[in-house]
C-alpha positions in Angstrom: -194.2 52.0 39.6 -196.5 52.9 36.8 -194.5 50.4 34.7 -194.8 47.5 37.0 -198.3 48.3 37.4 -199.2 48.2 33.8 -197.2 45.0 33.2 -199.1 43.3 36.0 -202.4 44.5 34.6 -201.6 43.5 31.1 -200.5 39.8 32.4 -203.7 39.7 34.6 -205.7 40.7 31.5 -204.5 37.5 29.7 -207.2 35.6 31.8 -205.6 32.2 32.1 -204.2 32.5 28.7 -200.5 32.2 29.9 -199.8 28.4 29.5 -199.4 28.5 25.8 -196.3 30.8 26.4 -194.8 27.8 28.4 -193.4 25.9 25.4 -192.4 29.3 23.9 -190.1 29.9 26.8 -188.8 26.3 26.8 -188.0 26.9 23.2 -186.2 29.9 23.9 -184.0 28.4 26.2 -183.2 25.6 23.3 -182.5 28.4 20.7 -180.1 30.1 23.1 -178.1 26.8 23.4 -177.8 26.6 19.5 -176.9 30.3 19.5 -173.5 29.8 21.7 -170.1 29.1 20.1 -169.4 26.4 22.3 -171.3 24.2 24.8 -171.2 25.2 28.5 -168.6 24.0 30.8 -169.2 22.0 33.9 -169.0 25.1 35.9 -171.3 26.8 33.8 -173.8 23.8 34.0 -173.8 23.9 37.7 -174.2 27.7 38.0 -177.2 27.5 35.6 -178.9 24.7 37.6 -178.6 27.0 40.8 -179.9 30.0 38.8 -182.9 27.8 37.8 -183.7 26.8 41.2 -183.2 30.4 42.4 -185.8 31.5 39.7 -188.2 28.9 41.2 -188.0 30.3 44.4 -188.3 33.9 43.2 -191.6 32.8 41.2 -192.9 31.1 44.2 -192.4 34.2 46.6 -192.6 37.2 44.3 -195.8 38.6 43.1 -195.4 41.4 40.2 -192.2 39.7 38.8 -193.5 36.2 39.5 -194.3 35.5 35.8 -190.8 37.0 34.7 -189.1 34.7 37.0 -191.1 31.7 36.1 -190.4 32.4 32.4 -186.7 32.6 33.2 -186.9 29.1 35.1 -188.7 27.6 32.0 -186.0 28.9 29.5 -183.3 27.7 31.6 -184.8 24.4 31.8 -185.1 24.4 28.0 -181.4 25.3 28.0 -180.2 22.5 30.3 -182.4 19.7 28.8 -180.9 20.5 25.2 -177.6 20.3 26.7 -178.2 17.0 28.2 -179.8 15.9 24.9 -176.7 16.7 23.2 -174.5 14.7 25.3 -177.0 11.8 25.1 -176.7 11.4 21.0 -173.0 11.8 21.2 -171.6 9.1 18.9 -168.4 8.7 17.1 -167.7 10.5 13.9 -165.4 9.7 10.9 -162.1 11.8 11.7 -160.8 11.7 8.1 -162.0 10.6 4.3 -162.2 7.0 4.1 -162.4 4.5 1.1 -162.9 0.8 1.4 -165.3 -2.0 2.3 -168.4 -1.3 4.7 -171.0 -3.8 6.0 -174.0 -3.3 8.1 -177.7 -3.4 8.7 -179.7 -1.2 6.6 -182.2 0.7 8.6 -183.5 3.4 6.0 -183.8 3.4 2.1 -184.7 6.9 0.7 -183.6 9.0 -2.4 -181.1 11.9 -2.2 -181.9 15.2 -3.7 -180.3 14.0 -7.0 -182.8 11.1 -7.1 -180.2 8.3 -6.4 -181.2 5.6 -4.1 -179.4 6.1 -0.5 -178.9 3.6 2.3 -178.6 4.1 6.0 -176.3 1.7 7.9 -176.7 1.0 11.5 -173.9 -0.3 13.5 -171.4 -0.7 10.4 -168.1 -2.4 10.1 -165.4 -0.4 8.2 -162.1 -2.1 7.2 -159.0 -0.9 9.2 -161.5 1.3 11.4 -161.4 0.5 15.2 -164.7 -0.1 16.6 -164.3 2.9 19.1 -163.9 5.1 16.2 -166.7 3.7 13.9 -169.7 5.9 13.5 -172.9 4.5 15.1 -174.6 5.2 11.6 -173.3 6.0 8.2 -175.2 7.0 4.9 -174.1 6.8 1.2 -175.7 6.9 -2.3 -175.8 4.1 -4.7 -174.4 5.5 -7.9 -173.9 2.2 -9.7 -176.4 0.3 -11.8 -178.1 -2.1 -9.2 -180.8 -4.2 -11.2 -180.3 -7.5 -9.2 -180.8 -6.3 -5.7 -183.4 -4.0 -4.1 -182.1 -3.0 -0.8 -184.6 -3.5 2.3 -184.7 -2.1 5.5 -183.3 -5.0 7.9 -181.0 -6.3 5.1 -177.3 -6.9 5.7 -175.3 -5.5 3.0 -171.8 -4.8 1.9 -170.1 -2.2 -0.5 -167.0 -0.4 -1.2 -167.6 3.2 -0.5 -166.0 6.6 -0.4 -167.0 8.4 3.1 -166.3 11.5 4.6 -167.1 13.3 7.8 -170.6 15.2 7.5 -170.0 18.6 6.1 -171.0 21.8 7.7 -173.3 24.7 6.6 -172.6 26.1 3.1 -172.4 29.4 4.4 -173.0 30.9 7.9 -176.5 30.8 9.1 -177.5 28.2 6.4 -178.8 24.8 6.9 -176.2 23.2 8.9 -176.1 19.5 7.9 -173.4 18.6 10.4 -175.7 19.6 13.2 -178.6 17.3 11.8 -176.2 14.4 11.3 -175.0 14.6 14.8 -178.3 14.7 16.4 -179.3 11.7 13.8 -176.1 10.0 14.9 -174.6 9.8 11.6 -171.1 10.0 11.6 -170.0 9.7 7.9 -171.7 10.2 4.6 -170.7 9.3 1.0 -171.2 7.5 -2.2 -170.7 3.9 -3.8 -169.9 3.6 -7.4 -170.2 -0.1 -7.3 -172.8 -2.5 -6.9 -173.8 -3.3 -3.3 -174.0 -6.9 -2.2 -176.6 -8.5 0.1 -174.9 -10.3 2.9 -177.7 -12.0 4.2 -181.6 -11.3 4.3 -183.6 -9.5 7.1 -183.6 -11.7 10.4 -186.6 -14.2 10.2 -189.8 -13.8 12.0 -192.5 -10.8 12.4 -191.3 -7.4 12.5 -192.5 -4.0 11.8 -189.9 -3.4 8.9 -191.0 -6.5 7.2 -194.7 -5.6 7.4 -193.8 -2.3 6.1 -191.9 -4.1 3.3 -194.7 -6.4 2.5 -197.1 -3.6 2.4 -195.2 -1.6 0.0 -194.6 -4.6 -2.3 -198.3 -5.2 -2.1 -199.1 -1.6 -3.0 -196.9 -1.9 -6.0 -198.5 -4.9 -7.5 -202.0 -3.3 -7.2 -201.2 0.2 -8.6 -199.0 1.6 -11.6 -195.4 2.4 -10.7 -196.2 6.0 -10.9 -199.1 5.8 -8.5 -197.6 3.0 -6.6 -194.6 5.1 -5.4 -196.6 8.0 -4.2 -199.4 5.5 -2.3 -196.2 3.9 -0.6 -195.1 7.4 0.5 -198.3 8.0 2.2 -198.9 4.5 3.8 -195.7 3.1 4.9 -193.3 6.4 4.3 -191.3 4.6 1.5 -190.4 7.6 -0.9 -187.9 5.6 -3.0 -190.6 4.8 -5.6 -191.7 8.4 -6.4 -190.7 9.6 -10.1 -188.3 12.4 -10.0 -190.6 14.6 -12.3 -193.6 13.9 -10.2 -191.8 15.1 -6.9 -190.5 18.2 -8.8 -194.0 19.1 -9.6 -195.2 18.5 -6.2 -192.6 20.9 -4.9 -193.1 23.5 -7.4 -196.9 23.5 -6.9 -196.6 23.8 -2.9 -198.1 20.0 -2.7 -195.1 18.5 -1.3 -196.4 18.3 2.1 -198.9 15.6 1.2 -196.0 13.2 0.8 -194.7 13.9 4.3 -196.6 11.7 6.8 -197.5 14.6 9.1 -200.3 16.4 10.8 -202.6 16.2 7.7 -202.4 12.6 7.3 -202.2 11.6 10.7 -205.4 14.0 11.6 -207.4 12.6 8.4 -206.8 9.0 9.4 -207.5 9.7 13.0 -210.8 11.7 12.1 -211.9 9.0 9.5 -211.4 6.3 12.2 -213.2 8.1 15.0 -216.0 9.0 12.8 -216.4 5.4 11.4 -216.1 3.9 14.9 -218.7 6.1 16.3 -221.1 5.8 13.6 -220.8 2.2 13.8 -221.3 2.0 17.5 -224.6 4.4 17.0 -226.0 2.0 14.8 -226.3 -0.4 17.9 -228.9 1.1 19.9 -228.0 -1.0 23.4 -224.6 0.1 23.0 -225.2 3.8 22.0 -227.8 4.5 25.0 -225.7 2.8 27.8 -222.1 3.4 27.0 -219.9 6.5 26.0 -219.7 6.0 22.4 -217.6 9.0 22.0 -214.7 7.6 24.2 -214.8 4.3 22.5 -214.3 5.9 19.2 -211.4 8.0 20.5 -209.9 4.8 21.7 -210.5 3.2 18.3 -209.0 6.4 16.5 -205.9 6.3 18.8 -205.1 2.5 18.1 -205.3 3.2 14.3 -203.0 6.4 15.0 -200.5 4.2 16.7 -200.6 1.4 14.2 -200.0 4.2 11.5 -197.0 5.6 13.5 -195.3 2.1 13.4 -196.3 1.1 9.9 -195.0 4.5 8.4 -191.7 4.2 10.1 -192.0 6.6 13.0 -190.0 9.6 11.2 -189.8 12.7 13.2 -192.5 14.3 11.3 -194.6 11.2 11.9 -193.8 11.4 15.7 -194.8 15.2 15.9 -198.0 14.4 14.2 -198.9 11.4 16.3 -198.2 13.5 19.6 -200.7 16.1 18.4 -203.2 13.6 17.4 -202.5 11.9 20.9 -203.2 15.0 22.6 -206.4 15.7 20.9 -207.9 12.3 21.4 -206.9 12.3 25.0 -208.7 15.5 25.4 -211.7 13.7 23.9 -211.3 10.9 26.5 -211.3 13.4 29.5 -214.0 15.4 27.9 -212.1 18.5 27.3 -211.8 20.7 24.2 -209.8 18.7 21.7 -208.4 21.6 19.5 -207.3 24.5 21.5 -204.3 26.6 22.3 -203.7 24.6 25.5 -203.8 21.2 23.7 -201.4 22.7 21.0 -199.1 24.0 23.7 -199.0 20.4 25.5 -198.4 19.0 22.2 -195.5 21.3 21.6 -193.9 20.7 25.1 -194.0 17.0 24.5 -192.2 17.3 21.1 -189.6 19.5 22.6 -189.2 17.4 25.5 -188.6 14.2 23.2 -186.7 15.9 20.6 -185.5 19.4 21.5 -183.5 19.8 18.4 -186.7 19.6 16.2 -187.2 23.4 17.1 -184.8 24.3 14.4 -186.8 22.1 11.8 -188.9 23.4 9.0 -191.2 20.7 9.7 -191.8 21.6 13.3 -192.1 25.4 12.6 -194.6 24.8 9.8 -196.7 22.4 11.4 -197.3 24.4 14.7 -197.6 27.6 12.9 -200.3 26.1 10.6 -202.2 24.4 13.4 -201.9 27.4 15.9 -203.1 29.8 13.1 -206.0 27.4 12.1 -207.2 27.2 16.2 -207.1 31.0 16.4 -209.1 31.7 13.3 -211.7 29.2 13.8 -212.1 30.4 17.6 -212.6 33.8 16.3 -215.2 32.6 13.6 -217.0 30.3 15.9 -219.2 33.3 17.0 -220.6 33.7 13.5 -224.0 32.8 12.8 -223.2 30.0 10.3 -225.1 27.0 11.8 -228.2 27.6 9.9 -226.2 27.4 6.7 -226.4 24.5 4.3 -223.8 21.9 5.3 -222.2 22.1 1.6 -221.5 25.7 2.1 -220.0 25.3 5.5 -217.9 22.6 4.1 -216.7 24.7 1.2 -216.1 27.7 3.4 -214.1 25.4 5.8 -211.9 24.1 3.0 -211.3 27.6 1.7 -210.5 29.2 4.9 -208.4 26.3 6.2 -206.4 26.2 3.1 -205.9 29.9 3.1 -205.0 30.3 6.7 -202.6 27.2 6.8 -200.9 28.5 3.7 -200.4 32.1 4.8 -199.2 30.8 8.3 -196.4 28.6 6.6 -195.4 30.6 3.7 -192.9 32.6 5.4 -191.3 29.6 7.0 -191.4 27.6 3.9 -189.9 30.3 1.9 -187.2 31.1 4.6 -186.2 27.3 4.1 -186.8 26.7 0.5 -186.3 29.8 -0.9 -189.3 29.8 -3.2 -192.8 31.2 -3.3 -195.8 29.5 -5.0 -198.4 32.2 -6.0 -200.8 29.5 -7.1 -200.2 27.3 -3.9 -203.4 28.1 -2.6 -205.1 27.1 -5.7 -203.3 23.9 -6.0 -204.1 23.0 -2.3 -207.9 23.9 -2.7 -208.0 21.3 -5.5 -205.9 18.6 -3.9 -206.1 18.7 -0.2 -210.0 17.9 -0.3 -209.4 14.9 -2.5 -206.9 13.7 0.1 -209.4 13.9 3.0 -212.4 12.7 1.0 -210.9 9.8 -1.1 -207.3 9.0 -0.7 -206.9 8.5 3.0 -210.2 6.7 3.4 -209.5 4.3 0.6 -205.9 3.5 2.0 -207.6 2.6 5.5 -210.4 0.2 3.4 -207.5 -1.1 1.5 -205.7 -2.2 4.7 -209.1 -3.6 6.2 -209.9 -5.5 3.0 -206.6 -6.9 2.4 -207.3 -10.0 4.7 -210.5 -10.8 2.5 -208.5 -10.5 -0.4 -210.5 -7.2 -1.5 -207.6 -4.6 -1.3 -207.7 -3.9 -4.9 -210.9 -2.2 -4.3 -209.7 0.4 -1.9 -206.3 0.7 -4.1 -208.4 1.4 -7.1 -210.3 4.2 -5.5 -207.1 5.4 -4.1 -205.6 5.6 -7.4 -208.4 7.9 -8.8 -207.5 10.3 -6.0 -203.9 10.3 -6.6 -204.2 10.6 -10.4 -206.2 13.9 -9.7 -203.5 15.1 -7.2 -200.6 14.5 -9.7 -202.6 16.3 -12.4 -203.2 19.3 -10.4 -199.5 19.3 -9.4 -198.2 19.2 -12.9 -200.9 21.9 -14.0 -200.1 24.2 -11.3 -196.3 23.9 -11.7 -196.5 24.6 -15.5 -198.4 27.8 -15.0 -196.6 30.9 -16.1 -195.3 32.8 -13.1 -196.1 29.9 -10.7 -192.8 30.0 -8.9 -190.7 33.0 -7.3 -187.6 32.8 -5.9 -186.7 34.8 -2.7 -183.4 35.3 -0.9 -182.7 33.6 2.6 -183.5 35.9 5.5 -181.2 37.3 8.1 -181.4 35.7 11.5 -182.6 39.0 13.1 -185.5 39.2 10.4 -186.4 35.6 11.3 -186.6 35.9 15.1 -188.7 39.2 14.7 -191.1 37.2 12.3 -191.4 34.5 15.1 -192.0 36.8 17.8 -194.7 38.8 15.9 -196.3 35.6 15.0 -196.4 34.2 18.5 -197.7 37.5 19.8 -200.2 37.8 17.0 -201.5 34.2 18.0 -201.2 34.1 21.6 -201.9 37.4 23.2 -205.3 38.4 24.4 -206.6 41.7 23.8 -205.6 44.6 21.4 -201.9 44.0 22.4 -201.9 41.3 19.8 -202.1 43.7 16.9 -198.4 44.8 18.0 -197.1 41.3 16.9 -198.7 42.0 13.4 -196.8 45.0 13.4 -193.6 43.3 14.2 -194.4 40.7 11.8 -194.7 43.2 8.9 -191.5 44.9 10.1 -189.5 41.5 9.9 -191.0 41.1 6.5 -189.7 44.6 5.4 -186.4 43.9 6.7 -186.0 40.6 4.9 -186.9 42.2 1.7 -184.3 44.9 2.0 -181.4 42.7 3.5 -178.4 42.5 1.1 -176.9 39.1 0.6 -173.0 38.7 1.6 -170.6 40.1 -1.2 -168.5 37.2 -0.9 -168.9 33.4 -0.1 -166.2 30.9 0.5 -166.8 27.0 0.8 -165.6 25.1 3.6 -163.1 23.2 1.5 -161.9 26.2 -0.4 -162.9 24.8 -3.7 -165.6 27.2 -4.6 -165.7 31.2 -4.4 -169.0 33.0 -5.0 -168.7 37.0 -5.5 -171.8 39.0 -5.6 -171.9 41.2 -9.0 -174.4 43.6 -10.6 -175.6 40.5 -12.5 -175.9 38.2 -9.7 -173.4 36.0 -7.7 -170.5 35.1 -9.9 -168.9 31.5 -9.2 -165.3 30.5 -9.7 -166.1 27.1 -11.2 -168.8 26.1 -13.8 -168.5 22.4 -12.7 -167.9 20.7 -9.6 -169.2 21.5 -6.0 -172.6 21.5 -7.5 -174.4 21.2 -4.1 -172.9 24.2 -2.7 -173.2 26.2 -5.7 -176.9 25.4 -5.8 -177.3 26.3 -2.2 -175.5 29.6 -2.7 -177.8 30.5 -5.8 -180.9 29.3 -4.1 -180.1 31.5 -1.0 -179.7 34.5 -3.2 -183.1 33.9 -4.7 -181.5 33.3 -8.0 -182.8 30.7 -10.3 -179.7 30.5 -12.4 -177.6 27.3 -13.1 -173.9 27.1 -12.2 -172.7 27.5 -15.5 -174.6 30.7 -16.0 -173.3 31.9 -12.6 -169.7 30.9 -13.4 -169.9 33.1 -16.9 -170.7 36.4 -14.5 -166.9 36.7 -13.7 -166.6 39.0 -16.5 -168.9 41.5 -14.6 -166.5 43.5 -12.8 -167.0 45.5 -9.4 -165.9 49.0 -8.5 -164.2 47.7 -5.4 -162.8 44.2 -6.3 -161.1 42.4 -9.0 -161.0 38.7 -9.6 -157.9 37.5 -10.8 -158.5 35.2 -13.7 -156.7 32.0 -13.1 -157.1 29.0 -15.8 -159.9 27.5 -13.6 -161.8 30.6 -13.9 -161.1 31.5 -17.5 -160.2 28.3 -19.5 -159.0 30.3 -22.4 -155.9 31.4 -20.5 -152.8 29.2 -21.0 -151.1 27.5 -18.3 -147.8 28.1 -20.4 -148.2 31.9 -20.4 -148.5 32.9 -16.8 -146.6 36.2 -17.7 -149.9 37.4 -19.7 -151.7 37.4 -16.3 -151.9 41.0 -15.4 -153.9 42.0 -12.4 -155.0 45.6 -13.0 -155.5 47.2 -9.7 -157.1 50.8 -10.5 -158.0 51.0 -6.8 -159.5 47.4 -6.7 -158.7 45.0 -4.1 -157.6 41.5 -5.8 -159.3 38.2 -4.8 -157.4 35.1 -5.7 -158.8 31.7 -5.9 -156.5 28.7 -6.0 -157.7 25.2 -6.7 -154.5 23.2 -7.7 -150.9 23.2 -7.5 -150.4 24.6 -11.0 -152.7 27.7 -10.0 -150.7 28.1 -6.9 -147.4 28.3 -8.9 -149.0 30.9 -11.3 -150.1 33.0 -8.3 -147.0 32.9 -6.3 -145.0 34.0 -9.7 -147.4 37.1 -10.1 -147.3 38.0 -6.6 -143.6 38.1 -6.5 -143.7 40.5 -9.5 -146.5 42.7 -8.5 -146.7 42.4 -4.7 -149.6 41.6 -2.3 -151.4 44.7 -0.6 -153.8 45.0 2.4 -157.3 44.3 1.5 -156.4 41.3 -1.1 -157.8 38.1 -0.3 -156.4 34.8 -1.4 -158.7 31.7 -1.1 -156.8 28.4 -1.4 -158.2 24.8 -1.6 -154.6 23.6 -0.6 -152.7 24.1 2.5 -151.0 27.4 1.6 -147.0 27.6 2.1 -145.6 31.1 2.1 -142.7 30.1 0.0 -138.9 30.2 0.9 -138.6 33.8 -0.5 -138.6 36.3 2.6 -139.7 39.3 0.3 -142.5 37.1 -0.7 -143.5 35.9 2.7 -143.5 39.6 3.7 -145.7 40.7 0.7 -148.2 37.7 1.5 -148.4 38.8 5.1 -150.0 42.0 4.2 -153.2 40.1 2.9 -155.7 37.9 4.1 -155.2 34.2 3.2 -157.8 31.5 3.8 -156.4 28.1 3.0 -157.4 24.6 3.6 -156.1 24.6 7.3 -157.8 27.7 8.4 -161.1 26.7 6.5 -161.1 23.5 8.4 -161.2 25.4 11.4 -163.9 27.9 10.7 -166.0 26.2 8.2 -167.6 28.3 5.5 -167.2 32.1 5.4 -169.1 35.1 4.3 -167.7 38.3 3.5 -169.4 41.6 3.5 -167.5 44.4 1.6 -168.0 47.8 3.3 -166.2 51.2 2.6 -162.3 50.6 2.8 -162.4 53.8 5.1 -164.9 52.5 7.6 -164.5 48.9 7.7 -163.1 46.2 9.9 -162.7 42.4 9.9 -163.8 40.3 12.7 -162.1 37.1 13.4 -163.6 34.0 12.0 -162.4 31.9 14.7 -164.6 33.8 17.3 -162.0 34.9 19.4 -163.5 38.6 18.8 -160.4 40.4 17.6 -160.5 43.3 15.5 -158.0 44.3 12.6 -158.4 47.0 10.1 -159.4 45.7 6.5 -161.9 46.4 4.1 -164.0 43.1 5.0 -166.2 42.0 7.5 -165.9 38.4 8.0 -168.8 36.8 9.7 -167.9 33.5 11.3 -169.8 30.1 10.9 -170.3 28.6 14.5 -167.6 26.0 14.2 -166.7 25.4 17.7 -170.1 23.8 18.8 -170.1 20.2 19.9 -171.7 18.8 16.9 -168.7 19.9 14.9 -166.0 18.1 16.8 -164.8 14.7 15.7 
């Protein structure tokens, strides 16, 4: 009785501040959908729909538990909406590797993490592939010299490519590219090592893609290539012209967000347009005295923001920024407070309604975290007597506070996704962000307005000055000693606790919000003290990583570079793959890596008998990558035997051999071969005490068997993993 009364008084004390929790409950339902091993069946969907209606009825009839029933209803609505979205974007996916001719229309030109040009084709034609089994979209990197053709969006091209189904997460709990490709309707990825040929030019007639390309070409003629690539990224979203060294410096100085057309750029452009339109209308006294100038300025800013959305390619980040600007400008039209938690909640609901899968994207998390923190802090500071202060002081204080608050709010999410902390990131943002707002974006808008008059060079010249300053700051800060720190990836529990604490700290009214601060600090402590998995196995079986006292030791010094770099990055390890491969000399007390030739090139294939596997209480780890190593391993196991606790990782389908004694010996150890890994995806293994450990089945069936290893599954049974 006391608990229900206390809960009711706590909810009533929110005083109308519960609406911002609506997108939180909606997002919880979306998160539950992604946490499931498999999508719900038809019966489960019907049952959940009935439960949703029951919760709505209970919310209408109950009093004390009304808010709980309403929250459950909103969460169920988010779950079912995510389920409908996953069915809507379902598209064919390549079932097996493909090598041959591909032709299609280019819809996106960008660069891969390695810096190579990358094309995304829509409605491709693949030789020998039935149309019903052809992916809706595919993406490949251009690895051949291509001086005679500059691919553009809208072109029809042809290439000889090697394609494969999108790969899953490099480790359980990591970024799942297969899921990202599913919701982007990309059914195959690969590369081309021969030149790409243009079949025909883009279709004649005006188009947004043609306008974007024309503006990009004009920018590159007005500015030096180094500055033109950055300017094109800011104005049209084309990042293919940015130099790799500049991109690296921007990332290492925490200024890479300036390249993404997101809330900062959309907000600056809308604010500049709003201020310029309002100032211009106020100069006409007849209009200013008789008409709502503020509303007219909001309409102008909305038109400019819409044009910027179309001009920049309407990426997911830009759509999210446009929705947030749209909500703010509509609030001005309705004479409501433009920046408030309610407006932010409306924007979050619209974004999650349009693209519910964006909940898991770091862009969604960072943009709403920064905006929410800024609104909360400036609402708390608005009562301070700063109105009499000089405008220069107010502007400088606003820049410092906003940069510090946004940096602190986004730092945990940035560190969790990119595994780096930039201690001097605040300094870089204080020096660069004001230049973006005062010079770069206004100059970009002026250049577009002056283009029809042939005076765009004036705006681009001013824009170039600001871009030189920003790039100079990025290179200076990235070169400072101690300017980059690597951090390990957080466990899922710590990330959930961090999000919960952050939301309570921002949204709860009263002293109870400080409970969120305590939860947030606890999450950070758990993150800092959480161990990384002892053993990682790639989904193709071609790479194994064992944690040693010196860091993770990799089974290969070359090849599988993307997976190796991701593992080391998630460990918070700055070492290169070659250095990590040399760590195999570091032995553990409980496991010994058998040095097959691919691990130790000094060993000779002609002398397999010299390979002794000293046990001394160790469990043995075998990694087989080719048939020669498989033959060596089978010969050694036939001589020494396989014991419980030993692990065999094979990149080949594993045959247990015709020898009955060998087959019985192999049955005692755990084998991960190409077939089993294709079903489970990448695996992580945590090594516990042999006396008090168990193995959890990687296929999610929940069986338990005695072994010194706990294998945490990757969720391979979800809909987006299925061909």
